[in-house]
All heavy atoms as a GROMACS GRO file, in nm:
protein
  466
    1MET      N    1   0.084  -0.119   0.000
    1MET     CA    2   0.000   0.000   0.000
    1MET      C    3   0.088   0.125   0.000
    1MET      O    4   0.190   0.129   0.066
    1MET     CB    5  -0.092  -0.001   0.122
    1MET     CG    6  -0.186   0.117   0.126
    1MET     SD    7  -0.287   0.124   0.275
    1MET     CE    8  -0.428   0.034   0.219
    2LEU      N    9   0.049   0.224  -0.074
    2LEU     CA   10   0.126   0.348  -0.081
    2LEU      C   11   0.106   0.429   0.046
    2LEU      O   12  -0.005   0.449   0.093
    2LEU     CB   13   0.081   0.431  -0.201
    2LEU     CG   14   0.102   0.368  -0.338
    2LEU    CD1   15   0.037   0.455  -0.444
    2LEU    CD2   16   0.249   0.351  -0.367
    3GLU      N   17   0.216   0.478   0.100
    3GLU     CA   18   0.206   0.556   0.223
    3GLU      C   19   0.144   0.692   0.199
    3GLU      O   20   0.078   0.747   0.285
    3GLU     CB   21   0.346   0.572   0.284
    3GLU     CG   22   0.399   0.443   0.342
    3GLU     CD   23   0.534   0.464   0.407
    3GLU    OE1   24   0.560   0.575   0.456
    3GLU    OE2   25   0.613   0.370   0.408
    4ASN      N   26   0.164   0.749   0.081
    4ASN     CA   27   0.114   0.882   0.052
    4ASN      C   28  -0.026   0.881  -0.008
    4ASN      O   29  -0.075   0.984  -0.051
    4ASN     CB   30   0.210   0.955  -0.043
    4ASN     CG   31   0.341   0.987   0.026
    4ASN    OD1   32   0.346   1.003   0.147
    4ASN    ND2   33   0.447   0.995  -0.051
    5SER      N   34  -0.088   0.765  -0.014
    5SER     CA   35  -0.222   0.758  -0.073
    5SER      C   36  -0.321   0.834   0.015
    5SER      O   37  -0.316   0.828   0.137
    5SER     CB   38  -0.268   0.614  -0.092
    5SER     OG   39  -0.278   0.550   0.033
    6LYS      N   40  -0.409   0.907  -0.050
    6LYS     CA   41  -0.507   0.988   0.020
    6LYS      C   42  -0.640   0.913   0.023
    6LYS      O   43  -0.677   0.849  -0.074
    6LYS     CB   44  -0.522   1.122  -0.052
    6LYS     CG   45  -0.584   1.230   0.030
    6LYS     CD   46  -0.576   1.362  -0.043
    6LYS     CE   47  -0.626   1.471   0.049
    6LYS     NZ   48  -0.624   1.600  -0.016
    7ILE      N   49  -0.710   0.922   0.133
    7ILE     CA   50  -0.841   0.857   0.145
    7ILE      C   51  -0.937   0.922   0.048
    7ILE      O   52  -0.947   1.045   0.041
    7ILE     CB   53  -0.894   0.868   0.289
    7ILE    CG1   54  -0.802   0.794   0.385
    7ILE    CG2   55  -1.036   0.814   0.298
    7ILE    CD1   56  -0.836   0.813   0.530
    8GLN      N   57  -1.008   0.842  -0.029
    8GLN     CA   58  -1.106   0.892  -0.125
    8GLN      C   59  -1.246   0.878  -0.066
    8GLN      O   60  -1.289   0.769  -0.033
    8GLN     CB   61  -1.097   0.812  -0.255
    8GLN     CG   62  -0.968   0.832  -0.330
    8GLN     CD   63  -0.957   0.973  -0.385
    8GLN    OE1   64  -1.052   1.026  -0.441
    8GLN    NE2   65  -0.841   1.035  -0.371
    9TYR      N   66  -1.314   0.989  -0.051
    9TYR     CA   67  -1.451   0.990  -0.001
    9TYR      C   68  -1.546   1.014  -0.118
    9TYR      O   69  -1.507   1.067  -0.222
    9TYR     CB   70  -1.470   1.097   0.106
    9TYR     CG   71  -1.396   1.067   0.235
    9TYR    CD1   72  -1.298   1.152   0.282
    9TYR    CD2   73  -1.425   0.953   0.307
    9TYR    CE1   74  -1.230   1.125   0.400
    9TYR    CE2   75  -1.358   0.925   0.426
    9TYR     CZ   76  -1.262   1.011   0.471
    9TYR     OH   77  -1.195   0.983   0.588
   10PRO      N   78  -1.672   0.979  -0.102
   10PRO     CA   79  -1.771   1.004  -0.208
   10PRO      C   80  -1.784   1.153  -0.236
   10PRO      O   81  -1.748   1.237  -0.153
   10PRO     CB   82  -1.902   0.948  -0.149
   10PRO     CG   83  -1.862   0.859  -0.038
   10PRO     CD   84  -1.731   0.912   0.014
   11PRO      N   85  -1.842   1.188  -0.353
   11PRO     CA   86  -1.863   1.330  -0.385
   11PRO      C   87  -1.952   1.398  -0.282
   11PRO      O   88  -2.041   1.335  -0.223
   11PRO     CB   89  -1.934   1.325  -0.520
   11PRO     CG   90  -1.909   1.188  -0.574
   11PRO     CD   91  -1.887   1.098  -0.457
   12LEU      N   92  -1.927   1.526  -0.261
   12LEU     CA   93  -2.000   1.604  -0.161
   12LEU      C   94  -2.151   1.598  -0.182
   12LEU      O   95  -2.227   1.586  -0.086
   12LEU     CB   96  -1.952   1.749  -0.162
   12LEU     CG   97  -2.016   1.841  -0.060
   12LEU    CD1   98  -1.995   1.791   0.083
   12LEU    CD2   99  -1.963   1.982  -0.074
   13GLN      N  100  -2.197   1.604  -0.306
   13GLN     CA  101  -2.341   1.601  -0.332
   13GLN      C  102  -2.403   1.469  -0.287
   13GLN      O  103  -2.515   1.467  -0.237
   13GLN     CB  104  -2.370   1.625  -0.480
   13GLN     CG  105  -2.343   1.768  -0.522
   13GLN     CD  106  -2.368   1.791  -0.669
   13GLN    OE1  107  -2.345   1.704  -0.750
   13GLN    NE2  108  -2.416   1.909  -0.702
   14LEU      N  109  -2.331   1.359  -0.303
   14LEU     CA  110  -2.381   1.230  -0.258
   14LEU      C  111  -2.389   1.227  -0.105
   14LEU      O  112  -2.488   1.181  -0.048
   14LEU     CB  113  -2.293   1.117  -0.310
   14LEU     CG  114  -2.336   0.975  -0.276
   14LEU    CD1  115  -2.477   0.946  -0.325
   14LEU    CD2  116  -2.237   0.876  -0.337
   15ILE      N  117  -2.287   1.280  -0.040
   15ILE     CA  118  -2.286   1.286   0.106
   15ILE      C  119  -2.404   1.371   0.155
   15ILE      O  120  -2.474   1.333   0.250
   15ILE     CB  121  -2.152   1.342   0.158
   15ILE    CG1  122  -2.039   1.247   0.120
   15ILE    CG2  123  -2.157   1.365   0.308
   15ILE    CD1  124  -1.901   1.306   0.137
   16GLN      N  125  -2.427   1.483   0.088
   16GLN     CA  126  -2.539   1.570   0.127
   16GLN      C  127  -2.673   1.498   0.108
   16GLN      O  128  -2.764   1.516   0.189
   16GLN     CB  129  -2.537   1.699   0.045
   16GLN     CG  130  -2.423   1.789   0.082
   16GLN     CD  131  -2.408   1.906  -0.011
   16GLN    OE1  132  -2.435   1.898  -0.130
   16GLN    NE2  133  -2.360   2.018   0.043
   17THR      N  134  -2.684   1.416   0.006
   17THR     CA  135  -2.806   1.337  -0.015
   17THR      C  136  -2.826   1.239   0.099
   17THR      O  137  -2.937   1.224   0.151
   17THR     CB  138  -2.799   1.261  -0.149
   17THR    OG1  139  -2.788   1.357  -0.255
   17THR    CG2  140  -2.923   1.175  -0.170
   18TRP      N  141  -2.720   1.172   0.141
   18TRP     CA  142  -2.731   1.077   0.252
   18TRP      C  143  -2.771   1.148   0.381
   18TRP      O  144  -2.851   1.096   0.458
   18TRP     CB  145  -2.600   1.003   0.272
   18TRP     CG  146  -2.564   0.911   0.158
   18TRP    CD1  147  -2.648   0.858   0.064
   18TRP    CD2  148  -2.435   0.861   0.129
   18TRP    NE1  149  -2.578   0.779  -0.022
   18TRP    CE2  150  -2.447   0.778   0.015
   18TRP    CE3  151  -2.310   0.877   0.186
   18TRP    CZ2  152  -2.339   0.711  -0.042
   18TRP    CZ3  153  -2.201   0.811   0.129
   18TRP    CH2  154  -2.217   0.729   0.017
   19VAL      N  155  -2.715   1.266   0.403
   19VAL     CA  156  -2.752   1.344   0.523
   19VAL      C  157  -2.900   1.381   0.515
   19VAL      O  158  -2.973   1.369   0.614
   19VAL     CB  159  -2.663   1.469   0.537
   19VAL    CG1  160  -2.716   1.562   0.645
   19VAL    CG2  161  -2.519   1.428   0.568
   20TRP      N  162  -2.946   1.426   0.398
   20TRP     CA  163  -3.088   1.459   0.382
   20TRP      C  164  -3.175   1.336   0.410
   20TRP      O  165  -3.276   1.346   0.480
   20TRP     CB  166  -3.116   1.509   0.239
   20TRP     CG  167  -3.262   1.533   0.217
   20TRP    CD1  168  -3.330   1.648   0.245
   20TRP    CD2  169  -3.359   1.439   0.170
   20TRP    NE1  170  -3.464   1.631   0.217
   20TRP    CE2  171  -3.484   1.502   0.171
   20TRP    CE3  172  -3.352   1.307   0.127
   20TRP    CZ2  173  -3.601   1.439   0.130
   20TRP    CZ3  174  -3.468   1.243   0.087
   20TRP    CH2  175  -3.591   1.309   0.088
   21MET      N  176  -3.134   1.222   0.356
   21MET     CA  177  -3.210   1.098   0.380
   21MET      C  178  -3.222   1.072   0.529
   21MET      O  179  -3.330   1.037   0.579
   21MET     CB  180  -3.142   0.979   0.312
   21MET     CG  181  -3.152   0.979   0.161
   21MET     SD  182  -3.044   0.857   0.081
   21MET     CE  183  -3.106   0.703   0.146
   22MET      N  184  -3.112   1.087   0.599
   22MET     CA  185  -3.107   1.053   0.741
   22MET      C  186  -3.185   1.153   0.827
   22MET      O  187  -3.252   1.114   0.922
   22MET     CB  188  -2.960   1.050   0.784
   22MET     CG  189  -2.938   0.992   0.920
   22MET     SD  190  -2.764   0.986   0.962
   22MET     CE  191  -2.730   1.154   0.999
   23ILE      N  192  -3.181   1.281   0.792
   23ILE     CA  193  -3.236   1.384   0.879
   23ILE      C  194  -3.375   1.431   0.838
   23ILE      O  195  -3.463   1.448   0.922
   23ILE     CB  196  -3.140   1.505   0.886
   23ILE    CG1  197  -3.009   1.461   0.951
   23ILE    CG2  198  -3.201   1.620   0.963
   23ILE    CD1  199  -2.901   1.566   0.948
   24GLU      N  200  -3.396   1.453   0.709
   24GLU     CA  201  -3.516   1.523   0.666
   24GLU      C  202  -3.618   1.440   0.589
   24GLU      O  203  -3.728   1.488   0.564
   24GLU     CB  204  -3.477   1.643   0.578
   24GLU     CG  205  -3.393   1.745   0.654
   24GLU     CD  206  -3.358   1.865   0.569
   24GLU    OE1  207  -3.435   1.898   0.477
   24GLU    OE2  208  -3.253   1.925   0.594
   25SER      N  209  -3.584   1.319   0.552
   25SER     CA  210  -3.675   1.242   0.466
   25SER      C  211  -3.806   1.206   0.536
   25SER      O  212  -3.909   1.196   0.472
   25SER     CB  213  -3.607   1.115   0.417
   25SER     OG  214  -3.590   1.022   0.523
   26GLY      N  215  -3.801   1.181   0.666
   26GLY     CA  216  -3.921   1.141   0.739
   26GLY      C  217  -3.959   0.996   0.715
   26GLY      O  218  -4.062   0.949   0.765
   27ASN      N  219  -3.880   0.924   0.640
   27ASN     CA  220  -3.906   0.783   0.609
   27ASN      C  221  -3.803   0.698   0.685
   27ASN      O  222  -3.683   0.709   0.657
   27ASN     CB  223  -3.893   0.762   0.458
   27ASN     CG  224  -3.918   0.620   0.415
   27ASN    OD1  225  -3.880   0.526   0.483
   27ASN    ND2  226  -3.981   0.604   0.301
   28PRO      N  227  -3.847   0.615   0.778
   28PRO     CA  228  -3.751   0.536   0.858
   28PRO      C  229  -3.655   0.451   0.775
   28PRO      O  230  -3.538   0.438   0.810
   28PRO     CB  231  -3.841   0.449   0.945
   28PRO     CG  232  -3.971   0.522   0.952
   28PRO     CD  233  -3.984   0.594   0.820
   29GLU      N  234  -3.703   0.396   0.665
   29GLU     CA  235  -3.614   0.315   0.580
   29GLU      C  236  -3.506   0.401   0.514
   29GLU      O  237  -3.391   0.361   0.508
   29GLU     CB  238  -3.695   0.241   0.473
   29GLU     CG  239  -3.782   0.131   0.530
   29GLU     CD  240  -3.866   0.062   0.424
   29GLU    OE1  241  -3.835   0.076   0.304
   29GLU    OE2  242  -3.963  -0.005   0.461
   30LEU      N  243  -3.546   0.519   0.466
   30LEU     CA  244  -3.448   0.610   0.407
   30LEU      C  245  -3.350   0.662   0.511
   30LEU      O  246  -3.231   0.679   0.484
   30LEU     CB  247  -3.517   0.728   0.338
   30LEU     CG  248  -3.581   0.702   0.203
   30LEU    CD1  249  -3.648   0.829   0.152
   30LEU    CD2  250  -3.481   0.651   0.103
   31GLN      N  251  -3.401   0.690   0.632
   31GLN     CA  252  -3.315   0.738   0.739
   31GLN      C  253  -3.207   0.634   0.771
   31GLN      O  254  -3.090   0.667   0.786
   31GLN     CB  255  -3.397   0.769   0.863
   31GLN     CG  256  -3.486   0.890   0.845
   31GLN     CD  257  -3.585   0.909   0.957
   31GLN    OE1  258  -3.623   0.815   1.026
   31GLN    NE2  259  -3.630   1.033   0.976
   32GLU      N  260  -3.248   0.509   0.781
   32GLU     CA  261  -3.152   0.401   0.810
   32GLU      C  262  -3.051   0.385   0.697
   32GLU      O  263  -2.931   0.368   0.721
   32GLU     CB  264  -3.227   0.270   0.834
   32GLU     CG  265  -3.136   0.156   0.873
   32GLU     CD  266  -3.211   0.029   0.906
   32GLU    OE1  267  -3.335   0.032   0.918
   32GLU    OE2  268  -3.144  -0.074   0.919
   33LYS      N  269  -3.099   0.390   0.572
   33LYS     CA  270  -3.010   0.374   0.457
   33LYS      C  271  -2.909   0.488   0.450
   33LYS      O  272  -2.790   0.466   0.424
   33LYS     CB  273  -3.092   0.367   0.328
   33LYS     CG  274  -3.011   0.340   0.205
   33LYS     CD  275  -2.948   0.204   0.209
   33LYS     CE  276  -2.878   0.173   0.078
   33LYS     NZ  277  -2.794   0.055   0.085
   34GLY      N  278  -2.955   0.612   0.473
   34GLY     CA  279  -2.864   0.726   0.474
   34GLY      C  280  -2.757   0.712   0.580
   34GLY      O  281  -2.639   0.735   0.556
   35ARG      N  282  -2.800   0.672   0.700
   35ARG     CA  283  -2.704   0.652   0.811
   35ARG      C  284  -2.605   0.541   0.776
   35ARG      O  285  -2.484   0.557   0.794
   35ARG     CB  286  -2.780   0.618   0.939
   35ARG     CG  287  -2.687   0.609   1.061
   35ARG     CD  288  -2.760   0.564   1.186
   35ARG     NE  289  -2.792   0.422   1.174
   35ARG     CZ  290  -2.914   0.371   1.177
   35ARG    NH1  291  -3.019   0.449   1.194
   35ARG    NH2  292  -2.933   0.242   1.164
   36ASP      N  293  -2.655   0.430   0.725
   36ASP     CA  294  -2.569   0.318   0.690
   36ASP      C  295  -2.467   0.356   0.583
   36ASP      O  296  -2.351   0.315   0.589
   36ASP     CB  297  -2.652   0.197   0.644
   36ASP     CG  298  -2.731   0.133   0.756
   36ASP    OD1  299  -2.705   0.164   0.875
   36ASP    OD2  300  -2.820   0.052   0.725
   37ASN      N  301  -2.511   0.434   0.483
   37ASN     CA  302  -2.420   0.476   0.377
   37ASN      C  303  -2.309   0.566   0.431
   37ASN      O  304  -2.192   0.552   0.392
   37ASN     CB  305  -2.496   0.550   0.266
   37ASN     CG  306  -2.582   0.458   0.183
   37ASN    OD1  307  -2.565   0.337   0.183
   37ASN    ND2  308  -2.676   0.515   0.111
   38LEU      N  309  -2.344   0.658   0.520
   38LEU     CA  310  -2.243   0.746   0.580
   38LEU      C  311  -2.142   0.665   0.663
   38LEU      O  312  -2.022   0.687   0.653
   38LEU     CB  313  -2.310   0.852   0.667
   38LEU     CG  314  -2.379   0.964   0.590
   38LEU    CD1  315  -2.468   1.045   0.683
   38LEU    CD2  316  -2.278   1.053   0.521
   39ILE      N  317  -2.193   0.572   0.740
   39ILE     CA  318  -2.103   0.490   0.823
   39ILE      C  319  -2.014   0.403   0.735
   39ILE      O  320  -1.895   0.387   0.762
   39ILE     CB  321  -2.184   0.406   0.924
   39ILE    CG1  322  -2.248   0.499   1.028
   39ILE    CG2  323  -2.096   0.301   0.991
   39ILE    CD1  324  -2.348   0.432   1.121
   40SER      N  325  -2.069   0.349   0.627
   40SER     CA  326  -1.989   0.267   0.536
   40SER      C  327  -1.878   0.348   0.471
   40SER      O  328  -1.766   0.299   0.454
   40SER     CB  329  -2.078   0.206   0.427
   40SER     OG  330  -2.164   0.111   0.481
   41ALA      N  331  -1.908   0.472   0.435
   41ALA     CA  332  -1.810   0.556   0.366
   41ALA      C  333  -1.704   0.613   0.460
   41ALA      O  334  -1.589   0.629   0.421
   41ALA     CB  335  -1.881   0.670   0.293
   42PHE      N  336  -1.743   0.644   0.584
   42PHE     CA  337  -1.653   0.715   0.675
   42PHE      C  338  -1.610   0.635   0.797
   42PHE      O  339  -1.520   0.675   0.867
   42PHE     CB  340  -1.718   0.846   0.722
   42PHE     CG  341  -1.732   0.948   0.613
   42PHE    CD1  342  -1.849   0.957   0.540
   42PHE    CD2  343  -1.628   1.032   0.582
   42PHE    CE1  344  -1.863   1.050   0.438
   42PHE    CE2  345  -1.640   1.126   0.481
   42PHE     CZ  346  -1.758   1.134   0.408
   43GLY      N  347  -1.680   0.526   0.826
   43GLY     CA  348  -1.647   0.448   0.945
   43GLY      C  349  -1.730   0.487   1.066
   43GLY      O  350  -1.749   0.407   1.157
   44SER      N  351  -1.778   0.611   1.069
   44SER     CA  352  -1.864   0.658   1.178
   44SER      C  353  -1.933   0.786   1.136
   44SER      O  354  -1.886   0.856   1.045
   44SER     CB  355  -1.783   0.682   1.306
   44SER     OG  356  -1.703   0.799   1.292
   45LEU      N  357  -2.041   0.818   1.204
   45LEU     CA  358  -2.110   0.944   1.176
   45LEU      C  359  -2.025   1.063   1.219
   45LEU      O  360  -2.029   1.169   1.158
   45LEU     CB  361  -2.247   0.947   1.246
   45LEU     CG  362  -2.351   0.849   1.192
   45LEU    CD1  363  -2.478   0.856   1.274
   45LEU    CD2  364  -2.380   0.874   1.046
   46ALA      N  365  -1.947   1.045   1.324
   46ALA     CA  366  -1.860   1.152   1.371
   46ALA      C  367  -1.757   1.190   1.265
   46ALA      O  368  -1.731   1.309   1.241
   46ALA     CB  369  -1.791   1.112   1.501
   47LYS      N  370  -1.699   1.091   1.198
   47LYS     CA  371  -1.600   1.118   1.092
   47LYS      C  372  -1.668   1.188   0.974
   47LYS      O  373  -1.610   1.277   0.913
   47LYS     CB  374  -1.535   0.989   1.045
   47LYS     CG  375  -1.444   0.928   1.146
   47LYS     CD  376  -1.304   0.973   1.121
   47LYS     CE  377  -1.212   0.892   1.212
   47LYS     NZ  378  -1.087   0.954   1.234
   48ALA      N  379  -1.790   1.145   0.940
   48ALA     CA  380  -1.864   1.209   0.830
   48ALA      C  381  -1.890   1.355   0.864
   48ALA      O  382  -1.871   1.444   0.780
   48ALA     CB  383  -1.995   1.135   0.805
   49ASN      N  384  -1.931   1.382   0.987
   49ASN     CA  385  -1.956   1.519   1.031
   49ASN      C  386  -1.829   1.602   1.025
   49ASN      O  387  -1.830   1.716   0.978
   49ASN     CB  388  -2.015   1.518   1.172
   49ASN     CG  389  -2.057   1.655   1.216
   49ASN    OD1  390  -2.135   1.722   1.149
   49ASN    ND2  391  -2.005   1.699   1.330
   50GLU      N  392  -1.720   1.546   1.071
   50GLU     CA  393  -1.592   1.615   1.069
   50GLU      C  394  -1.553   1.651   0.925
   50GLU      O  395  -1.508   1.763   0.898
   50GLU     CB  396  -1.485   1.525   1.132
   50GLU     CG  397  -1.348   1.584   1.139
   50GLU     CD  398  -1.249   1.488   1.204
   50GLU    OE1  399  -1.283   1.430   1.309
   50GLU    OE2  400  -1.140   1.470   1.148
   51TYR      N  401  -1.572   1.558   0.832
   51TYR     CA  402  -1.541   1.581   0.692
   51TYR      C  403  -1.627   1.695   0.636
   51TYR      O  404  -1.577   1.784   0.566
   51TYR     CB  405  -1.563   1.454   0.612
   51TYR     CG  406  -1.539   1.469   0.464
   51TYR    CD1  407  -1.410   1.468   0.413
   51TYR    CD2  408  -1.645   1.482   0.376
   51TYR    CE1  409  -1.387   1.480   0.277
   51TYR    CE2  410  -1.623   1.495   0.240
   51TYR     CZ  411  -1.494   1.494   0.191
   51TYR     OH  412  -1.473   1.507   0.056
   52LEU      N  413  -1.756   1.694   0.667
   52LEU     CA  414  -1.846   1.799   0.617
   52LEU      C  415  -1.809   1.935   0.675
   52LEU      O  416  -1.809   2.036   0.604
   52LEU     CB  417  -1.991   1.764   0.650
   52LEU     CG  418  -2.050   1.650   0.569
   52LEU    CD1  419  -2.185   1.609   0.626
   52LEU    CD2  420  -2.060   1.687   0.422
   53VAL      N  421  -1.776   1.941   0.803
   53VAL     CA  422  -1.739   2.068   0.867
   53VAL      C  423  -1.612   2.122   0.803
   53VAL      O  424  -1.603   2.241   0.774
   53VAL     CB  425  -1.722   2.049   1.020
   53VAL    CG1  426  -1.656   2.172   1.082
   53VAL    CG2  427  -1.857   2.023   1.084
   54GLN      N  428  -1.514   2.036   0.777
   54GLN     CA  429  -1.390   2.080   0.714
   54GLN      C  430  -1.417   2.128   0.572
   54GLN      O  431  -1.356   2.225   0.526
   54GLN     CB  432  -1.288   1.967   0.712
   54GLN     CG  433  -1.230   1.938   0.847
   54GLN     CD  434  -1.133   1.821   0.845
   54GLN    OE1  435  -1.118   1.753   0.745
   54GLN    NE2  436  -1.069   1.796   0.958
   55GLY      N  437  -1.508   2.062   0.501
   55GLY     CA  438  -1.543   2.102   0.365
   55GLY      C  439  -1.608   2.238   0.360
   55GLY      O  440  -1.587   2.316   0.267
   56ILE      N  441  -1.687   2.270   0.460
   56ILE     CA  442  -1.755   2.399   0.467
   56ILE      C  443  -1.653   2.511   0.492
   56ILE      O  444  -1.667   2.621   0.439
   56ILE     CB  445  -1.863   2.399   0.577
   56ILE    CG1  446  -1.978   2.307   0.534
   56ILE    CG2  447  -1.914   2.538   0.606
   56ILE    CD1  448  -2.079   2.279   0.643
   57LYS      N  449  -1.551   2.482   0.571
   57LYS     CA  450  -1.450   2.582   0.604
   57LYS      C  451  -1.364   2.619   0.485
   57LYS      O  452  -1.305   2.725   0.482
   57LYS     CB  453  -1.361   2.532   0.717
   57LYS     CG  454  -1.432   2.526   0.851
   57LYS     CD  455  -1.338   2.478   0.958
   57LYS     CE  456  -1.407   2.468   1.093
   57LYS     NZ  457  -1.317   2.416   1.196
   58LYS      N  458  -1.354   2.531   0.384
   58LYS     CA  459  -1.266   2.555   0.269
   58LYS      C  460  -1.324   2.656   0.174
   58LYS      O  461  -1.433   2.682   0.158
   58LYS     CB  462  -1.239   2.425   0.194
   58LYS     CG  463  -1.152   2.333   0.274
   58LYS     CD  464  -1.122   2.208   0.195
   58LYS     CE  465  -1.031   2.116   0.276
   58LYS     NZ  466  -0.999   1.998   0.205
   0.00000   0.00000   0.00000
């Protein structure tokens, strides 16, 4: 494995869609799917939040 390899995260628009699914959809199945997708991509919701906050600051 390359030491200088950078972690690749999904596109911001896809992440925003997952957040919308989880928070605003009002559909329990969509909420669970959005949460699961974020956890799969980042390892935890906290890491996903950290990534989004850093993206907003840029």
